[in-house]
N, C-alpha and C positions, 0 to 999 in steps of 0.2 A: 665330084660338085661340091663347092660353098655349100653351104647354106645359108639365103640371105638371112641379112638383118630381119626383123622384123620389121622395124621402119625406117626406112630410107628419106627422106627428104635431102634432092640433090638438085642445085646451080637455080630455086625456086629463084622463081623473079615472080609479080604481081603490081599489072598497070592496074588501074584507077578512073574515072571520069572527073575532074574535075573543074568550074563552071563548062565542064561540056568537050573537056579534053582529056587526051587519059595521061596520068601523072605516071610514073614511077614513083609506090610505096616501098614494093621487096623489091630491095637491089638478087642480092646472091644473096639466099642462107643454105645452108648444107646442116643435116641432123642427124645423126645415126644411131638406130636404138636400140639395141643386142635385148632376145627375150630376155626379161626376165631380169632384166636391170631398169633402173629411173637416171635421166638423163631434165638435167635444170635446163633450162633457157629464162636467163639476166639480159635488163637492160631496163631501160631509162622509159617514160609513160612515151608512145609514141613510136618505138622503134619499132613497130612492125612484130612485138613478139604472139599476141590474141589472136592477128591475121594469118601469122603458123598457122598456130593452132583447128582454126577453124579449115587452113586450108585439110590438114587431115582427115578432118569431118565431112568434104567436100561442100562448106558451104558459103565457100562467099559467093561477092553476089555474081548474078546469070550477064552482069557489062561487064564481069573484068575477062582481064588477059594475065595467058598464066604462062612463062617461061619454064622449061626443069618441068618434075614429074614426084614427086609423092608419092612412090611406092611400099604399100601392106605382104608383106613376108612374100617380095617379087611383085605382086598385082597393083598397078599404074589405079591412084586411086582418082585421077584426074582421068581415064576415061573411062570407068565402069558406070554400067547404061544408070537407068531408075533404080529397077528396082532390086538386084546388085546392091549398088550404093543403100538403099534402104538396107537392109540384109545387116550391108556391114553398121552400117552407125545401129542396128535393133543388137546386135551377139557379140561381133569382135574390136570396137570401141567403146567407146563409154567418156564420158565431159564433166566435169563436175565447176559448174563458170562462177568466174566472179563472188555476184552480190544472184545468192537465192531467190528474196524475194522477189525478181525479177526474169526470173524463170519455171514459176511454179503456180499455177492458175489460182488463184485468190479465192475463184468459186467452188472452189474441188475441197473436195481434203484432202489430206496426204495420204489414206490412204488408200482416194482413186489415184492418188499421180499416183505414189507406189507398183499396184497394181498394171499398170493400162500396158505397160508395155508389153510384163507376161501375158497376159489373155490375147493380146492385138497382135503382133509380134511371133509370138513363141504358140501360139495355143493355150493354154495353162490353162487348166479349169481354175477358176475363180476361187472357189478354199483352198485351195495347193496355192494357189499367188497369195492369197488373205497368208497365209499359213510361214510361204516361205518369206514375205519381207515383214513380216514382227520379228519374224527372229535372227536377218538380219538389224533392224532399228536394234535387238538384243543390242548384236556384234558390235554396232557402232554405240555402245551406252545409251541407250534411250531409253530407259526406265519409264515404265506402265509403258510397257511399248503400245500392246493394245486400244489403249483410250489415246493416245497422243496420234495411230491410225484415224480415229473420229473427228478429229479437230481440224480447224482451216487452217492455214497457210498464220495470219496472222497473229492466232493463239500460240501462235511460236513461238522464241528468241530467236537473236542470226545465228547463235552459236546450235540452238540444235535443229535451228533449218537446213546450217550448211550441211547438218549429221545427217539427216530426212538426203539433201541433193546426196550423197556422198552413200550414201545405203540403195539409194536410185540408182548407181550406177554398178555396184556393184553386184546387184540385181539381173541385170543384162549379162552378168558370165564371161566379162571383155578377156581381151589379148593384155589391150591395149588400156591405158586411164590415163586420160588427158589434167590438168590440174589448174586451170588456164590464173593465176591468185586466187586461189583458195580463200584465205581467211585474211583479206586484206581490210574487212567492212569488220573484223571482229578485233576484241580485245585482248593484250595479251598473254594471259591466263587461256582462254577458249582459244590462242589459238597453237599455244602448243601442245592441249585436246587433239585439235584436229588433225592437227599432225601426225599424231603419234596414235592417231585411227586409221590414216590412210597409209603409214606404215606396216601398222599390224597388219592389218587387210590385203597391200601389197606382200608383206612376205607368207601372208597364209594364202596365199593363190598365187605366188610367183605371178602381179604383172606388172608389168617393162611397165614405166610414167614417163609422162611426158613435164614436167611443175615446170609453168612457167611465176614468175616470180621477178620481181626490182633489186630482193635482200640476196645477198651475196653469200652473208650467214647459214641465213636460209639452206640458202638450197645447196653447199656443202656441206653441211648438215643432215641434211636427207637423201644424196645424192647420189651417181656413183659418179656423176663424173659433168662440169658444168661447160656451157656456149652461152659465150657474148655474145648479144647484138645492139648496135650501134647505128642509126640513120637508116636500117630499110636492111644490113648489110651484117650475117655472124660475122664476128669480131678476133674473138678466140675463144679455142675449143683445148681441154684440160680436165684431168682426173679430177674429181674435188677436192684429195687429202694433196695433192701438190696444187691450189688456187693460190694458198696465202704465201708460197715461199717461192711459187716458179712462173708468175703470171710474167707474160712475153711482153703481150698489147698494152700503150700509154693510156686506154682507155681503165681496160679493168683494173690497169695500176694503181689510178687519180679512180677510181672508182673503192679498190681498195683504201685505200689514205685517208681517203673523205669521214671516214670511221671514226667517232670519237675515243682511245686510247680504252676500256676499259682501267688499267694498269693506273691512269695519271688523268683521272675527270678533270682536273687545270686546264688539260693542255690543249693548244688553243683548235681550233676545228675547221680545217682546209674543205675549202670545195672545187670546183671543179668552174674552169674560169670562162667567163660566155654561156649559150642555153646549146640545149641539144639540138641537132635537125630532122624535120622530119625526112621519111627518105624523099621525098622529092622536090627537097630541099639544097640536095646533095650536091655540091659543085664539083669543077673535074677536079681529078684525083682524089684525094687522100678522103673521106666526109668529116675527120675527125680533128683536120690536120691545123686550121682555127685558136683549136682549144687545146692544143698540146704542147706544150711543156720539152719539144727535141722537133718541132718541126724542121723542117729544110726544103727546098726549092722541089727536090724530088719530089718530096709529097702535093705539094701543092698544083701539081702539073700531071702526073704519072700515080693512077690507078694502083694503088698495090694486087698483090698477088699470093694467094697460100703458100708458108714460112712452115713446115712440117721439122718438131724436132723430136723424137723417137716417137712418144703419146699424144702431141700435144701440137696444134699447128694457127699461129699465130698469120693473120692478115695485116700485116703491116712491111714496112721500106727496110724499117729497122727496131727489128725485136729484141726486147734483151732480158732475163729476168732479173726479179728485184732483187738485191741485193745480198740480206742475210731477212732470212726465214721473219716474217713479223713486225722490222724496223716501220713493216708502212713510207719507206722511202721516194717521192720521186725521181732519187737519181738516177 
């Protein structure tokens, strides 16, 4: 019997109440993460990426209606009892959020924040917990770790606070790391440093990772596979090293083409026509049909099913690869 992947999100759908009426915000999401691998979930704001991460943590609202399943090492997260779910969050999965200031108690010291999980969930003695997290702070590049432990969050920069969040995640010794746009609020130089810290920690510990981002190029640089999401549906999955040359879904290709080419700074900046849809706005047929340059009548009437080609999948009636790597063509 084959070993199940560390994480499998299988046909996940989420309905949330809007003005008292349940509305679908995630239609169909499929993501598979084997042990030790990194998978990126890419898409525009409102596509449902963060809801996917919260479903893995069991943090969806109590009034959410959930379809499909989220399985960790073969066990359904959605069916975990409260005690098992608390243990799962404390020891097997950890999350690095987009805005660290919104997730660290401003009234407590950094040290108190870091040792809380160890002393309460794992019953680690306080002195041992302090020593452990101090070492992890040094590991993630925070100098003078002892002094930083005594400081309050407002005394640290955004980059340092994000490193503290990473240290808190690593202290739990998880198997799976969820990184929800961890570099969005940081400057470019600090972004590179934070991603390097995450990458080194993953390699040293053999961690699997779900990396949520809106940046395709960054996703391809730090992950093994890329999953593209649009309007509540995962529309394409492929190996990261084949992203630019073999993307088959028109949305993925349009995202790639919208990036300004480094080789020609005078080139016209392309954009995707129309506006992105939220999951509850999706019409019949393909959600991308009103923005797709290759739309046909079938696209507007019938919702497409996944089409697999080797180790890649595209949810499109008429998927096709880019004509040549790096051209950014819409043809």
